[in-house]
N, C-alpha and C positions, 0 to 999 in steps of 0.2 A: 207399131212400126213408125208412125210419124214422129214420135218422140225421139227415137233412135236416129232418125234422119236429121232432126234439128240439132241433136247433140254432136253429130259428125260435122255439121257446118259451123258450129260455134268456134272451133279452133282456127280454121282458115279465115273466117270472118274477122276474128280478133287480130290475126296476123296482118291482114289487109288494112284494118283500121290503124294498127300501130305503125305500119309503113307509111300510110297516108299522113299521119300526124307528124312523123319524123320528116317527111318530105316538106310539109308545110312549114315546120319550124326551121328547116335548113335554109329556107328563103330569107328569113330574118338575118341569119348570119352572113348572107351574101350581099346585104345592102351596101351600096357604095356611099362614100362621103361626098358625092357630087352636090353642088349647090342647086337647089331648085327654088323657083319663085314661090312654090307652095310653102316653103319653110322660111324664106326671107324676102323682104321687099327690096327689089333692086333700086328703087328711087328714094329710099329712106334718107340717105346721106347726101343727096344732091345739093341741098342748100346749107349744109353744115360748114362752119369754118374750121380752120386747123386746130384751134384750141378745143372746140367741142369734139372733133374727131380724135384728138389725142387722148382725152379722158375716156371716150367710148372704146377705143382700141384697147386701152389698159383694162377696162372693165370686162370686155369680151374675152380677152386673153385669160384673165383670172377665172372667169366663169367656165371657159373651155377646159382649163386645167382642173378645176374642181370637179366637173362632170367626168373627165377622163379618170380621175382618181376614184370616184364613186363607181364607175363602170369596172375598173380593174379590181376594186375591192369586192364588188358583187360577184365577179367571175370566179373568185376563189372558192365559193361555196358550192354545195350540191345544186345543180340546176342553175348556177349563177349566170351562165351565158344568156339563158332565157330571161332571167330577172333583169339583167343589165340591159338587154334589148328592149324589154317592155317598159322598164321604169325610166331609163335615161336616154335612150337612143334618139328619140324625137327631139328632145331638148338639145342634145349634143349637136345634131345635124342643123337645127335652127340657129344655134349660137355660131357654129362654124360658117353658116351662110351669111349671117349678119357681119361676122368678122371679115369675110371675103369682100363684101360690098363696102364696108368701112375702109378696108385696105385699098380698094380700087379708088375710092373718093380721095383718100390720103395721097395716093400717087398722082391722081389727076389734078389735085390742087397744089401739087409740088410742096407739100408740107414737110417740115423738119421737126425733129424732136426738140422740145424746149430744154435748155440747159437745166440741170438739177440745181435746186436752190442750195446755196452753201449753208452748212450747219452753223447756227449762231454759236459763238464762243461762250462757254460757260465760265462765269467769273468765280473766282475762289472766295471773293469777299461776300460776307453775309448781306442780305438785302437790308436797306435802311428802313428803320421803323419810323412811322409817323409820330410826331410829338403828341404827347397826351393832351387832351383838351382840358383847359382849366375850368373848374366848376365855380360858378358864381354863388352857389348856395352853401358854401362852406361856413361853418359856425366859427365865430371869432371869440 
């Protein structure tokens, strides 16, 4: 009789375990993108000048875009939302936090984008060749 009792409890127990795991994983999907000091240092960019901030902002924007693409790609597969959350979410939130603080420092310092360097004109002429060196060991 005890074996029959255990067999009857196995189904409801599995259902409860499944529901609990779904509930736990749904918490990951509900994470917000808010900036937290746990992911980014608010004072990191305090002493940076505009030139340093400009390069950092571009780098962080590129990294954010790269992580977003990786997350989107991961979400296309089976169980991809979970994979995207586990593999990329922490990095994504950290980079977004850093970008937020870099942007704050950029505005606080009243920085402006530097003008793009003009492209150097490409000449149609072939480059000049250096004259050949004369050898003093020639046989006369």
